[in-house]
A tleap script that builds the chain and sets N, CA, C and O, in Angstrom:
source leaprc.protein.ff14SB
mol = sequence {
  NMET SER ALA LEU GLN GLN THR LEU GLY VAL
  ALA GLY THR GLU GLY ALA ILE GLU LEU PRO
  HIE ASP ALA PHE ILE PRO TRP GLU ARG GLU
  ALA LEU TYR THR ARG ARG GLU ARG ASP SER
  GLU ALA GLY GLU LEU ARG ARG VAL ALA GLY
  ALA ASP GLU TYR ARG LEU MET VAL GLU HIE
  PHE ALA ARG ALA VAL ARG GLY GLU GLY GLY
  LEU HIE VAL LEU PRO GLU ASP SER ILE ARG
  SER MET VAL ALA LEU ASP ALA LEU ALA LEU
  ALA ALA ARG GLU GLU ARG THR VAL HIE PRO
  ARG TYR PRO SER CGLY
}
set mol.1.N position { -5.689 -22.628 -9.170 }
set mol.1.CA position { -5.463 -21.224 -9.442 }
set mol.1.C position { -6.761 -20.464 -9.185 }
set mol.1.O position { -7.853 -20.963 -9.455 }
set mol.2.N position { -6.623 -19.261 -8.663 }
set mol.2.CA position { -7.800 -18.447 -8.370 }
set mol.2.C position { -7.797 -17.204 -9.251 }
set mol.2.O position { -6.814 -16.888 -9.920 }
set mol.3.N position { -8.924 -16.517 -9.227 }
set mol.3.CA position { -9.063 -15.288 -10.002 }
set mol.3.C position { -8.220 -14.173 -9.385 }
set mol.3.O position { -7.926 -14.189 -8.190 }
set mol.4.N position { -7.840 -13.214 -10.212 }
set mol.4.CA position { -7.088 -12.059 -9.741 }
set mol.4.C position { -7.911 -11.313 -8.706 }
set mol.4.O position { -9.072 -10.982 -8.947 }
set mol.5.N position { -7.311 -11.051 -7.559 }
set mol.5.CA position { -8.002 -10.362 -6.472 }
set mol.5.C position { -7.027 -9.421 -5.799 }
set mol.5.O position { -5.985 -9.859 -5.312 }
set mol.6.N position { -7.342 -8.138 -5.761 }
set mol.6.CA position { -6.440 -7.161 -5.163 }
set mol.6.C position { -7.165 -6.227 -4.208 }
set mol.6.O position { -6.735 -5.087 -4.031 }
set mol.7.N position { -8.232 -6.667 -3.598 }
set mol.7.CA position { -8.944 -5.812 -2.656 }
set mol.7.C position { -8.149 -5.695 -1.363 }
set mol.7.O position { -7.253 -6.497 -1.099 }
set mol.8.N position { -8.480 -4.698 -0.565 }
set mol.8.CA position { -7.789 -4.503 0.702 }
set mol.8.C position { -8.791 -4.001 1.717 }
set mol.8.O position { -9.591 -3.109 1.434 }
set mol.9.N position { -8.740 -4.578 2.891 }
set mol.9.CA position { -9.544 -4.110 4.008 }
set mol.9.C position { -8.654 -3.939 5.221 }
set mol.9.O position { -7.831 -4.804 5.520 }
set mol.10.N position { -8.814 -2.834 5.918 }
set mol.10.CA position { -8.039 -2.565 7.123 }
set mol.10.C position { -9.027 -2.208 8.227 }
set mol.10.O position { -9.850 -1.307 8.066 }
set mol.11.N position { -8.939 -2.920 9.347 }
set mol.11.CA position { -9.824 -2.647 10.476 }
set mol.11.C position { -8.990 -2.208 11.663 }
set mol.11.O position { -7.936 -2.781 11.940 }
set mol.12.N position { -9.462 -1.200 12.355 }
set mol.12.CA position { -8.776 -0.695 13.543 }
set mol.12.C position { -9.779 -0.433 14.649 }
set mol.12.O position { -10.950 -0.795 14.537 }
set mol.13.N position { -9.323 0.188 15.699 }
set mol.13.CA position { -10.185 0.425 16.854 }
set mol.13.C position { -11.247 1.481 16.593 }
set mol.13.O position { -12.276 1.496 17.267 }
set mol.14.N position { -11.018 2.362 15.628 }
set mol.14.CA position { -11.963 3.442 15.346 }
set mol.14.C position { -12.846 3.197 14.129 }
set mol.14.O position { -13.778 3.961 13.879 }
set mol.15.N position { -12.562 2.134 13.367 }
set mol.15.CA position { -13.361 1.863 12.189 }
set mol.15.C position { -12.613 0.996 11.195 }
set mol.15.O position { -11.648 0.317 11.547 }
set mol.16.N position { -13.069 1.025 9.943 }
set mol.16.CA position { -12.468 0.196 8.905 }
set mol.16.C position { -12.482 0.938 7.577 }
set mol.16.O position { -13.314 1.814 7.342 }
set mol.17.N position { -11.543 0.568 6.717 }
set mol.17.CA position { -11.465 1.106 5.358 }
set mol.17.C position { -11.414 -0.085 4.417 }
set mol.17.O position { -10.685 -1.046 4.663 }
set mol.18.N position { -12.190 -0.023 3.335 }
set mol.18.CA position { -12.218 -1.089 2.344 }
set mol.18.C position { -11.946 -0.494 0.971 }
set mol.18.O position { -12.608 0.455 0.553 }
set mol.19.N position { -10.969 -1.058 0.276 }
set mol.19.CA position { -10.631 -0.610 -1.067 }
set mol.19.C position { -11.061 -1.668 -2.071 }
set mol.19.O position { -10.891 -2.861 -1.822 }
set mol.20.N position { -11.616 -1.247 -3.203 }
set mol.20.CA position { -12.086 -2.207 -4.208 }
set mol.20.C position { -10.942 -2.804 -5.018 }
set mol.20.O position { -9.785 -2.409 -4.876 }
set mol.21.N position { -11.287 -3.750 -5.858 }
set mol.21.CA position { -10.326 -4.482 -6.679 }
set mol.21.C position { -9.407 -3.564 -7.480 }
set mol.21.O position { -8.209 -3.834 -7.573 }
set mol.22.N position { -9.923 -2.510 -8.048 }
set mol.22.CA position { -9.133 -1.671 -8.947 }
set mol.22.C position { -8.420 -0.517 -8.240 }
set mol.22.O position { -7.937 0.401 -8.902 }
set mol.23.N position { -8.349 -0.550 -6.924 }
set mol.23.CA position { -7.740 0.557 -6.180 }
set mol.23.C position { -6.249 0.684 -6.429 }
set mol.23.O position { -5.690 1.763 -6.231 }
set mol.24.N position { -5.590 -0.378 -6.854 }
set mol.24.CA position { -4.133 -0.353 -7.002 }
set mol.24.C position { -3.690 -0.246 -8.453 }
set mol.24.O position { -2.506 -0.409 -8.748 }
set mol.25.N position { -4.602 0.022 -9.348 }
set mol.25.CA position { -4.264 0.169 -10.765 }
set mol.25.C position { -3.991 1.649 -11.027 }
set mol.25.O position { -4.877 2.481 -10.831 }
set mol.26.N position { -2.770 1.989 -11.468 }
set mol.26.CA position { -2.463 3.412 -11.662 }
set mol.26.C position { -3.183 3.969 -12.883 }
set mol.26.O position { -3.043 3.456 -13.993 }
set mol.27.N position { -3.921 4.978 -12.667 }
set mol.27.CA position { -4.591 5.707 -13.730 }
set mol.27.C position { -4.984 7.065 -13.193 }
set mol.27.O position { -4.887 7.325 -11.994 }
set mol.28.N position { -5.415 7.900 -14.062 }
set mol.28.CA position { -5.675 9.267 -13.656 }
set mol.28.C position { -7.153 9.544 -13.473 }
set mol.28.O position { -7.602 10.663 -13.722 }
set mol.29.N position { -7.920 8.555 -13.046 }
set mol.29.CA position { -9.316 8.824 -12.716 }
set mol.29.C position { -9.473 8.654 -11.211 }
set mol.29.O position { -8.626 8.044 -10.558 }
set mol.30.N position { -10.540 9.186 -10.671 }
set mol.30.CA position { -10.700 9.155 -9.220 }
set mol.30.C position { -10.783 7.725 -8.688 }
set mol.30.O position { -11.215 6.802 -9.379 }
set mol.31.N position { -10.361 7.582 -7.461 }
set mol.31.CA position { -10.426 6.293 -6.775 }
set mol.31.C position { -11.503 6.374 -5.697 }
set mol.31.O position { -11.760 7.437 -5.133 }
set mol.32.N position { -12.118 5.246 -5.430 }
set mol.32.CA position { -13.170 5.186 -4.416 }
set mol.32.C position { -12.758 4.235 -3.306 }
set mol.32.O position { -12.060 3.251 -3.549 }
set mol.33.N position { -13.184 4.527 -2.104 }
set mol.33.CA position { -13.011 3.598 -0.998 }
set mol.33.C position { -14.167 3.788 -0.020 }
set mol.33.O position { -14.841 4.818 -0.032 }
set mol.34.N position { -14.386 2.797 0.814 }
set mol.34.CA position { -15.460 2.860 1.796 }
set mol.34.C position { -14.854 2.982 3.188 }
set mol.34.O position { -13.926 2.251 3.535 }
set mol.35.N position { -15.374 3.895 3.972 }
set mol.35.CA position { -14.925 4.084 5.350 }
set mol.35.C position { -16.105 3.848 6.273 }
set mol.35.O position { -17.164 4.456 6.122 }
set mol.36.N position { -15.903 2.949 7.237 }
set mol.36.CA position { -16.934 2.661 8.229 }
set mol.36.C position { -16.452 3.061 9.613 }
set mol.36.O position { -15.341 2.720 10.019 }
set mol.37.N position { -17.288 3.779 10.327 }
set mol.37.CA position { -16.989 4.123 11.712 }
set mol.37.C position { -17.166 2.882 12.581 }
set mol.37.O position { -17.837 1.926 12.192 }
set mol.38.N position { -16.565 2.911 13.741 }
set mol.38.CA position { -16.704 1.805 14.691 }
set mol.38.C position { -18.191 1.550 14.972 }
set mol.38.O position { -18.963 2.494 15.143 }
set mol.39.N position { -18.579 0.295 15.018 }
set mol.39.CA position { -19.949 -0.146 15.317 }
set mol.39.C position { -20.976 0.268 14.262 }
set mol.39.O position { -22.176 0.237 14.537 }
set mol.40.N position { -20.544 0.646 13.089 }
set mol.40.CA position { -21.457 1.035 12.016 }
set mol.40.C position { -21.467 -0.046 10.941 }
set mol.40.O position { -20.410 -0.482 10.484 }
set mol.41.N position { -22.655 -0.475 10.540 }
set mol.41.CA position { -22.750 -1.475 9.473 }
set mol.41.C position { -22.612 -0.838 8.097 }
set mol.41.O position { -22.018 -1.424 7.192 }
set mol.42.N position { -23.156 0.352 7.944 }
set mol.42.CA position { -23.099 1.036 6.645 }
set mol.42.C position { -21.870 1.929 6.594 }
set mol.42.O position { -21.577 2.660 7.540 }
set mol.43.N position { -21.171 1.862 5.500 }
set mol.43.CA position { -19.992 2.696 5.337 }
set mol.43.C position { -20.284 3.892 4.455 }
set mol.43.O position { -21.312 3.950 3.781 }
set mol.44.N position { -19.372 4.838 4.468 }
set mol.44.CA position { -19.482 6.025 3.634 }
set mol.44.C position { -18.509 5.897 2.473 }
set mol.44.O position { -17.311 5.705 2.678 }
set mol.45.N position { -19.025 6.003 1.255 }
set mol.45.CA position { -18.188 5.944 0.065 }
set mol.45.C position { -17.466 7.275 -0.080 }
set mol.45.O position { -18.097 8.332 -0.080 }
set mol.46.N position { -16.145 7.226 -0.204 }
set mol.46.CA position { -15.346 8.435 -0.347 }
set mol.46.C position { -14.582 8.397 -1.658 }
set mol.46.O position { -14.316 7.330 -2.211 }
set mol.47.N position { -14.235 9.577 -2.144 }
set mol.47.CA position { -13.538 9.707 -3.417 }
set mol.47.C position { -12.200 10.409 -3.216 }
set mol.47.O position { -12.071 11.316 -2.393 }
set mol.48.N position { -11.207 9.969 -3.987 }
set mol.48.CA position { -9.885 10.591 -3.989 }
set mol.48.C position { -9.582 10.964 -5.430 }
set mol.48.O position { -9.783 10.165 -6.344 }
set mol.49.N position { -9.097 12.181 -5.626 }
set mol.49.CA position { -8.779 12.628 -6.981 }
set mol.49.C position { -7.785 11.672 -7.640 }
set mol.49.O position { -6.893 11.136 -6.982 }
set mol.50.N position { -7.948 11.471 -8.917 }
set mol.50.CA position { -7.089 10.565 -9.660 }
set mol.50.C position { -5.690 11.118 -9.851 }
set mol.50.O position { -5.486 12.332 -9.867 }
set mol.51.N position { -4.730 10.218 -9.996 }
set mol.51.CA position { -3.334 10.602 -10.226 }
set mol.51.C position { -2.591 9.404 -10.789 }
set mol.51.O position { -2.972 8.258 -10.548 }
set mol.52.N position { -1.550 9.665 -11.527 }
set mol.52.CA position { -0.673 8.603 -11.997 }
set mol.52.C position { 0.389 8.401 -10.919 }
set mol.52.O position { 1.366 9.147 -10.857 }
set mol.53.N position { 0.197 7.398 -10.075 }
set mol.53.CA position { 1.068 7.194 -8.917 }
set mol.53.C position { 2.524 6.985 -9.301 }
set mol.53.O position { 3.419 7.461 -8.604 }
set mol.54.N position { 2.774 6.282 -10.395 }
set mol.54.CA position { 4.154 6.040 -10.818 }
set mol.54.C position { 4.836 7.338 -11.225 }
set mol.54.O position { 5.998 7.561 -10.884 }
set mol.55.N position { 4.127 8.192 -11.950 }
set mol.55.CA position { 4.690 9.492 -12.340 }
set mol.55.C position { 4.992 10.320 -11.095 }
set mol.55.O position { 6.041 10.960 -11.016 }
set mol.56.N position { 4.077 10.312 -10.120 }
set mol.56.CA position { 4.289 11.068 -8.888 }
set mol.56.C position { 5.508 10.564 -8.119 }
set mol.56.O position { 6.262 11.361 -7.562 }
set mol.57.N position { 5.706 9.230 -8.083 }
set mol.57.CA position { 6.879 8.678 -7.395 }
set mol.57.C position { 8.172 9.108 -8.073 }
set mol.57.O position { 9.126 9.496 -7.399 }
set mol.58.N position { 8.213 9.042 -9.402 }
set mol.58.CA position { 9.419 9.428 -10.145 }
set mol.58.C position { 9.693 10.921 -9.961 }
set mol.58.O position { 10.841 11.315 -9.757 }
set mol.59.N position { 8.660 11.748 -10.030 }
set mol.59.CA position { 8.858 13.186 -9.844 }
set mol.59.C position { 9.351 13.498 -8.430 }
set mol.59.O position { 10.226 14.346 -8.251 }
set mol.60.N position { 8.799 12.822 -7.435 }
set mol.60.CA position { 9.236 13.034 -6.048 }
set mol.60.C position { 10.707 12.654 -5.884 }
set mol.60.O position { 11.483 13.388 -5.273 }
set mol.61.N position { 11.081 11.494 -6.438 }
set mol.61.CA position { 12.468 11.057 -6.349 }
set mol.61.C position { 13.395 12.051 -7.054 }
set mol.61.O position { 14.463 12.378 -6.536 }
set mol.62.N position { 12.992 12.528 -8.225 }
set mol.62.CA position { 13.815 13.483 -8.972 }
set mol.62.C position { 14.005 14.767 -8.174 }
set mol.62.O position { 15.103 15.325 -8.164 }
set mol.63.N position { 12.952 15.251 -7.500 }
set mol.63.CA position { 13.098 16.456 -6.672 }
set mol.63.C position { 14.089 16.209 -5.534 }
set mol.63.O position { 14.902 17.078 -5.219 }
set mol.64.N position { 14.023 15.023 -4.915 }
set mol.64.CA position { 14.949 14.700 -3.818 }
set mol.64.C position { 16.384 14.645 -4.323 }
set mol.64.O position { 17.293 15.134 -3.652 }
set mol.65.N position { 16.601 14.054 -5.505 }
set mol.65.CA position { 17.950 13.964 -6.071 }
set mol.65.C position { 18.504 15.366 -6.358 }
set mol.65.O position { 19.695 15.621 -6.177 }
set mol.66.N position { 17.631 16.262 -6.805 }
set mol.66.CA position { 18.063 17.638 -7.097 }
set mol.66.C position { 18.204 18.485 -5.830 }
set mol.66.O position { 18.585 19.653 -5.910 }
set mol.67.N position { 17.901 17.910 -4.667 }
set mol.67.CA position { 18.005 18.652 -3.414 }
set mol.67.C position { 16.850 19.588 -3.165 }
set mol.67.O position { 16.976 20.542 -2.398 }
set mol.68.N position { 15.725 19.329 -3.803 }
set mol.68.CA position { 14.549 20.203 -3.668 }
set mol.68.C position { 13.565 19.683 -2.623 }
set mol.68.O position { 12.397 20.072 -2.632 }
set mol.69.N position { 14.004 18.834 -1.749 }
set mol.69.CA position { 13.141 18.288 -0.703 }
set mol.69.C position { 13.608 16.909 -0.307 }
set mol.69.O position { 14.375 16.269 -1.027 }
set mol.70.N position { 13.145 16.459 0.834 }
set mol.70.CA position { 13.536 15.141 1.317 }
set mol.70.C position { 12.633 14.050 0.786 }
set mol.70.O position { 11.608 14.314 0.157 }
set mol.71.N position { 13.030 12.833 1.049 }
set mol.71.CA position { 12.231 11.675 0.653 }
set mol.71.C position { 11.098 11.462 1.643 }
set mol.71.O position { 11.294 11.602 2.850 }
set mol.72.N position { 9.922 11.127 1.147 }
set mol.72.CA position { 8.795 10.817 2.028 }
set mol.72.C position { 8.990 9.463 2.697 }
set mol.72.O position { 8.539 9.252 3.822 }
set mol.73.N position { 9.655 8.555 2.013 }
set mol.73.CA position { 9.936 7.227 2.553 }
set mol.73.C position { 11.451 7.083 2.626 }
set mol.73.O position { 12.144 7.220 1.618 }
set mol.74.N position { 11.953 6.808 3.808 }
set mol.74.CA position { 13.396 6.674 3.983 }
set mol.74.C position { 13.900 5.372 3.380 }
set mol.74.O position { 13.159 4.389 3.341 }
set mol.75.N position { 15.142 5.342 2.911 }
set mol.75.CA position { 15.700 4.114 2.341 }
set mol.75.C position { 15.607 2.929 3.307 }
set mol.75.O position { 15.371 1.801 2.874 }
set mol.76.N position { 15.789 3.169 4.598 }
set mol.76.CA position { 15.704 2.080 5.578 }
set mol.76.C position { 14.309 1.457 5.591 }
set mol.76.O position { 14.169 0.243 5.740 }
set mol.77.N position { 13.273 2.295 5.433 }
set mol.77.CA position { 11.905 1.782 5.396 }
set mol.77.C position { 11.671 0.956 4.133 }
set mol.77.O position { 10.981 -0.063 4.172 }
set mol.78.N position { 12.242 1.395 3.025 }
set mol.78.CA position { 12.118 0.642 1.779 }
set mol.78.C position { 12.776 -0.726 1.903 }
set mol.78.O position { 12.235 -1.728 1.435 }
set mol.79.N position { 13.939 -0.762 2.533 }
set mol.79.CA position { 14.647 -2.041 2.732 }
set mol.79.C position { 13.803 -2.966 3.602 }
set mol.79.O position { 13.680 -4.154 3.304 }
set mol.80.N position { 13.218 -2.432 4.679 }
set mol.80.CA position { 12.379 -3.254 5.552 }
set mol.80.C position { 11.164 -3.793 4.783 }
set mol.80.O position { 10.762 -4.938 4.990 }
set mol.81.N position { 10.590 -2.990 3.914 }
set mol.81.CA position { 9.464 -3.452 3.104 }
set mol.81.C position { 9.874 -4.594 2.186 }
set mol.81.O position { 9.148 -5.578 2.045 }
set mol.82.N position { 11.050 -4.460 1.557 }
set mol.82.CA position { 11.521 -5.507 0.652 }
set mol.82.C position { 11.833 -6.800 1.405 }
set mol.82.O position { 11.570 -7.890 0.898 }
set mol.83.N position { 12.389 -6.686 2.610 }
set mol.83.CA position { 12.658 -7.876 3.424 }
set mol.83.C position { 11.336 -8.576 3.741 }
set mol.83.O position { 11.247 -9.801 3.656 }
set mol.84.N position { 10.318 -7.809 4.102 }
set mol.84.CA position { 9.006 -8.398 4.403 }
set mol.84.C position { 8.414 -9.066 3.165 }
set mol.84.O position { 7.871 -10.166 3.259 }
set mol.85.N position { 8.511 -8.415 2.007 }
set mol.85.CA position { 7.981 -8.999 0.776 }
set mol.85.C position { 8.738 -10.269 0.389 }
set mol.85.O position { 8.131 -11.241 -0.061 }
set mol.86.N position { 10.049 -10.264 0.562 }
set mol.86.CA position { 10.840 -11.474 0.288 }
set mol.86.C position { 10.413 -12.621 1.206 }
set mol.86.O position { 10.320 -13.767 0.766 }
set mol.87.N position { 10.155 -12.317 2.475 }
set mol.87.CA position { 9.718 -13.348 3.424 }
set mol.87.C position { 8.341 -13.878 3.038 }
set mol.87.O position { 8.096 -15.080 3.134 }
set mol.88.N position { 7.449 -13.006 2.606 }
set mol.88.CA position { 6.125 -13.446 2.161 }
set mol.88.C position { 6.228 -14.352 0.938 }
set mol.88.O position { 5.549 -15.375 0.859 }
set mol.89.N position { 7.075 -13.974 -0.011 }
set mol.89.CA position { 7.246 -14.790 -1.215 }
set mol.89.C position { 7.812 -16.167 -0.867 }
set mol.89.O position { 7.358 -17.178 -1.401 }
set mol.90.N position { 8.793 -16.207 0.020 }
set mol.90.CA position { 9.385 -17.474 0.436 }
set mol.90.C position { 8.348 -18.328 1.172 }
set mol.90.O position { 8.269 -19.536 0.950 }
set mol.91.N position { 7.565 -17.710 2.034 }
set mol.91.CA position { 6.530 -18.443 2.766 }
set mol.91.C position { 5.505 -19.044 1.805 }
set mol.91.O position { 5.074 -20.183 1.988 }
set mol.92.N position { 5.117 -18.287 0.789 }
set mol.92.CA position { 4.157 -18.805 -0.186 }
set mol.92.C position { 4.760 -19.924 -1.016 }
set mol.92.O position { 4.109 -20.935 -1.281 }
set mol.93.N position { 5.996 -19.739 -1.421 }
set mol.93.CA position { 6.675 -20.735 -2.258 }
set mol.93.C position { 6.887 -22.044 -1.509 }
set mol.93.O position { 6.697 -23.121 -2.075 }
set mol.94.N position { 7.278 -21.958 -0.246 }
set mol.94.CA position { 7.605 -23.161 0.535 }
set mol.94.C position { 6.473 -23.605 1.455 }
set mol.94.O position { 6.595 -24.597 2.174 }
set mol.95.N position { 5.364 -22.856 1.424 }
set mol.95.CA position { 4.172 -23.185 2.231 }
set mol.95.C position { 4.533 -23.397 3.697 }
set mol.95.O position { 4.201 -24.417 4.300 }
set mol.96.N position { 5.228 -22.398 4.253 }
set mol.96.CA position { 5.600 -22.452 5.664 }
set mol.96.C position { 5.691 -21.031 6.208 }
set mol.96.O position { 5.718 -20.062 5.449 }
set mol.97.N position { 5.739 -20.923 7.522 }
set mol.97.CA position { 5.899 -19.625 8.157 }
set mol.97.C position { 7.345 -19.173 8.021 }
set mol.97.O position { 8.270 -19.946 8.269 }
set mol.98.N position { 7.535 -17.932 7.631 }
set mol.98.CA position { 8.870 -17.346 7.509 }
set mol.98.C position { 8.875 -16.046 8.307 }
set mol.98.O position { 7.995 -15.203 8.133 }
set mol.99.N position { 9.852 -15.889 9.169 }
set mol.99.CA position { 10.005 -14.659 9.945 }
set mol.99.C position { 11.036 -13.777 9.258 }
set mol.99.O position { 12.174 -14.199 9.052 }
set mol.100.N position { 10.649 -12.551 8.901 }
set mol.100.CA position { 11.602 -11.655 8.227 }
set mol.100.C position { 12.830 -11.404 9.090 }
set mol.100.O position { 12.717 -11.288 10.311 }
set mol.101.N position { 13.991 -11.320 8.472 }
set mol.101.CA position { 15.223 -10.997 9.174 }
set mol.101.C position { 15.657 -9.600 8.739 }
set mol.101.O position { 16.304 -9.411 7.709 }
set mol.102.N position { 15.276 -8.642 9.561 }
set mol.102.CA position { 15.559 -7.238 9.238 }
set mol.102.C position { 17.002 -6.893 9.608 }
set mol.102.O position { 17.527 -7.369 10.614 }
set mol.103.N position { 17.635 -6.056 8.780 }
set mol.103.CA position { 18.996 -5.622 9.118 }
set mol.103.C position { 18.966 -4.767 10.374 }
set mol.103.O position { 18.010 -4.025 10.599 }
set mol.104.N position { 19.985 -4.863 11.174 }
set mol.104.CA position { 20.051 -4.040 12.386 }
set mol.104.C position { 20.603 -2.667 12.037 }
set mol.104.O position { 21.312 -2.486 11.047 }
set mol.105.N position { 20.258 -1.721 12.876 }
set mol.105.CA position { 20.805 -0.386 12.663 }
set mol.105.C position { 19.804 0.545 12.287 }
set mol.105.O position { 20.102 1.719 12.069 }
savepdb mol mol.pdb
quit
């Protein structure tokens, strides 16, 4: 068993973003992340205003149900995310490669 680890790093052609361990914990204090430009060793620490992400999701959904705006994430995208997560869980459980089977349409 290993220690809890929830960091995230994303690298692309223009640079990279690194999020610290506590980036995914919902709370109402500011969040920090590091952004590095391509070919730069030193990154720039950036701040994002704090928010309760779960409250924001529920409020957004409630507005959509009341017809006060559309959904930011379509139901089809949510289903695809769940299929991918199910495949990851199965791959970890069975220690093998699993290819997600996305619904057509």
